[in-house]
C-alpha positions in Angstrom: -16.8 -18.3 2.7 -19.4 -21.3 2.3 -20.5 -20.4 -1.1 -16.7 -20.4 -2.3 -16.4 -23.7 -0.5 -19.7 -25.1 -2.2 -18.2 -23.6 -5.1 -14.5 -25.1 -5.4 -14.4 -27.7 -3.0 -18.0 -29.6 -2.4 -18.4 -27.4 0.9 -15.5 -28.5 2.7 -14.2 -25.6 4.7 -11.2 -26.9 5.7 -10.2 -28.1 2.2 -10.8 -24.4 1.5 -8.6 -22.9 3.9 -5.9 -25.2 3.0 -6.0 -24.0 -0.5 -5.9 -20.2 0.2 -3.3 -20.8 2.3 -1.3 -22.4 -0.4 -2.1 -19.3 -2.6 -1.4 -16.9 -0.3 2.2 -18.3 0.2 2.9 -18.8 -3.6 3.4 -14.8 -3.7 7.1 -15.6 -1.5 7.9 -19.0 -2.9 10.5 -18.1 -4.4 12.0 -15.9 -1.6 15.0 -17.7 -0.4 15.0 -17.5 3.7 17.7 -14.6 5.0 20.8 -17.2 6.2 21.7 -16.3 10.3 24.8 -14.8 9.3 23.5 -12.5 6.9 22.9 -9.4 9.6 25.8 -7.0 10.0 27.5 -7.3 13.3 26.2 -5.1 16.3 27.1 -1.8 16.0 29.4 -0.5 18.9 28.0 2.9 18.9 24.8 4.1 17.6 24.0 8.1 16.5 22.1 10.1 18.7 19.1 10.7 15.9 18.4 6.9 15.8 17.8 6.6 19.2 14.2 6.8 20.0 12.7 8.9 22.8 10.5 8.0 25.4 8.2 10.9 24.8 8.1 10.1 21.0 7.0 6.7 21.7 4.3 7.8 24.5 2.7 10.0 21.7 2.5 7.2 18.9 1.0 5.4 21.3 -1.4 7.6 22.1 -2.8 7.8 18.7 -2.8 4.0 17.7 -6.2 3.7 16.4 -8.5 1.7 18.6 -10.9 -0.2 15.7 -7.9 -1.9 14.2 -7.2 -5.5 14.6 -4.3 -6.1 16.9 -2.0 -8.8 15.3 -0.8 -12.2 16.7 0.8 -10.7 20.0 -2.9 -10.4 21.0 -2.5 -6.9 22.7 -5.6 -4.9 22.4 -4.8 -1.5 20.7 -6.6 0.3 23.8 -4.5 -1.3 26.2 -1.4 0.2 24.5 -3.3 3.3 23.9 -4.9 4.3 27.4 -1.9 3.0 29.5 0.6 4.8 27.0 2.0 7.1 29.7 3.0 3.2 31.7 3.8 1.2 28.6 6.2 4.4 27.0 9.5 3.2 29.1 9.3 -0.3 28.5 8.5 -0.3 25.0 10.7 2.6 24.3 13.5 0.3 25.7 12.2 -2.7 23.3 12.8 -0.5 20.3 16.3 0.8 21.0 18.0 -2.6 21.9 15.9 -3.9 18.7 18.0 -1.4 17.1 20.8 -1.7 18.8 21.4 -5.5 18.4 19.3 -5.5 14.3 17.0 -7.9 16.1 13.3 -7.8 15.7 11.2 -10.1 17.7 9.8 -13.1 15.8 5.9 -12.5 17.1 6.6 -9.1 15.3 7.5 -10.4 11.6 4.3 -12.8 12.1 0.8 -12.2 10.9 -2.6 -13.0 10.3 -3.8 -13.9 6.8 -7.4 -12.9 6.2 -8.5 -13.5 3.3 -11.4 -10.9 1.7 -13.7 -10.9 -1.1 -13.3 -8.4 -4.0 -16.6 -9.5 -5.1 -19.5 -10.7 -3.9 -19.7 -13.4 -4.0 -16.1 -14.8 -4.5 -16.2 -17.5 -7.1 -12.7 -18.1 -7.3 -9.5 -18.2 -5.0 -7.3 -16.7 -7.3 -8.9 -14.0 -8.8 -11.9 -12.9 -6.3 -9.9 -13.2 -2.7 -6.9 -10.2 -1.6 -4.8 -10.9 1.2 -4.8 -8.4 3.9 -2.2 -9.0 7.0 -2.9 -8.5 10.8 0.8 -7.2 12.0 1.4 -6.7 15.6 0.7 -3.0 16.7 4.1 -2.6 18.3 5.9 -3.9 15.5 4.3 -1.3 13.0 5.1 1.6 15.3 8.9 0.5 15.5 8.7 0.0 11.6 7.4 3.5 11.4 10.6 5.2 13.4 12.6 3.2 10.9 10.6 4.1 7.6 10.9 8.0 8.5 14.9 7.8 9.4 14.9 6.2 5.4 12.8 8.8 4.2 14.7 11.1 6.0 17.7 10.1 4.3 16.5 10.0 0.9 13.8 12.4 0.6 16.6 15.2 -0.2 17.6 13.0 -3.2 14.4 12.3 -4.8 13.8 14.6 -8.1 10.2 16.3 -8.4 10.5 15.5 -11.9 10.9 11.7 -11.5 7.5 11.8 -10.7 7.4 9.8 -7.8 4.5 9.3 -5.8 4.9 6.2 -3.6 5.5 6.2 0.0 5.4 9.8 -0.1 3.7 12.3 2.2 0.9 14.0 0.8 1.0 11.6 -2.8 -1.6 8.8 -3.7 -2.4 7.5 -6.8 -4.3 10.0 -7.5 -1.8 12.7 -8.4 0.2 9.7 -10.5 -3.4 9.3 -12.4 -3.9 13.3 -12.3 -0.4 13.8 -14.0 -0.9 11.1 -16.8 -4.1 12.5 -17.6 -2.5 16.1 -17.8 0.6 15.0 -20.0 -2.4 13.6 -22.1 -4.0 16.7 -22.2 -0.9 18.6 -22.9 0.3 16.4 -25.1 -2.6 16.2 -27.5 -3.3 20.3 -27.3 0.4 20.6 -28.8 -0.5 17.6 -31.7 2.4 16.3 -30.4 2.6 12.0 -30.2 1.2 10.3 -27.3 2.7 7.4 -26.1 0.5 4.3 -27.0 1.1 2.0 -23.8 0.2 5.2 -21.8 -3.4 5.3 -23.0 -4.4 1.6 -23.4 -3.1 0.4 -19.9 -6.5 2.2 -19.5 -9.2 0.9 -21.2 -11.7 3.7 -19.1 -10.9 5.8 -16.7 -13.2 8.1 -14.9 -10.5 10.9 -14.0 -12.2 13.6 -11.7 -15.7 14.5 -10.7 -17.2 18.0 -9.2 -20.7 18.8 -8.8 -20.9 20.2 -12.9 -18.0 18.5 -14.7 -17.1 14.9 -15.4 -14.1 13.6 -17.6 -13.4 10.5 -19.3 -11.0 9.4 -21.1 -11.5 6.1 -22.7 -8.2 4.7 -25.1 -8.5 1.9 -27.3 -5.9 0.8 -30.2 -5.1 3.8 -31.9 -6.9 6.8 -30.3 -8.0 8.2 -27.1 -11.6 9.9 -26.5 -12.2 12.4 -24.2 -16.0 13.7 -22.6 -16.4 16.7 -20.8 -20.0 16.1 -18.6 -20.6 20.3 -18.3 -23.9 21.5 -17.4 -25.9 19.0 -18.5 -24.7 18.5 -21.8 -21.8 16.0 -23.4 -18.9 17.2 -25.1 -16.7 14.7 -26.5 -13.7 14.6 -29.4 -11.7 11.8 -30.6 -8.2 12.1 -31.3 -6.3 9.3 -33.6 -3.0 8.8 -32.3 -1.3 7.6 -35.0 -2.1 10.9 -36.8 -0.4 12.5 -34.7 2.9 13.9 -35.9 
């Protein structure tokens, strides 16, 4: 970060840290903190499906990645993993108490924010730094239980035709890109109109690469070009969107 400090604030690292903190805090500047009485009243009865089992806690503790950094609680991941048979019982009790009382330990909601450069060397705080949050491993473990319950509740409500790929297992941005380009292929092959906004979103997108074939799509105001590289030869054609009916 020395180069960025020299470029932005005359080499003063303390000033750089203050400016980075101020910029990252702007992301949530318009969010009002929850009032103390915003939480629902404590439930008298917790359904069995929302009670965490000690065996499940031990299983997840045993699969913790010890090469990931811990959060503010300072508990090393190797301690949680290697001593999971002994820690699973108290951790499970804390998890169930948190769910029963509707309270999350404060330290689990805090994080170390690490500015990671997007480019080398970074020249701008606003454009070239990405915030990486290091939160407590135990907090993330509790989130994984709650997240699995939420997904079980809404998964049956998700229509496969809604093209939802976020926060779903075995789904990623790759699926979204493949689905979008499939839509382009199908529409162009049928000589139908392509949504111009979809094309303009990507100036140049590398769709896929195999050992023998590479596809490139290039979009502009009124046309989209497709280039097929196969067997060492390039084959291109251009479609004028304004002429498609």
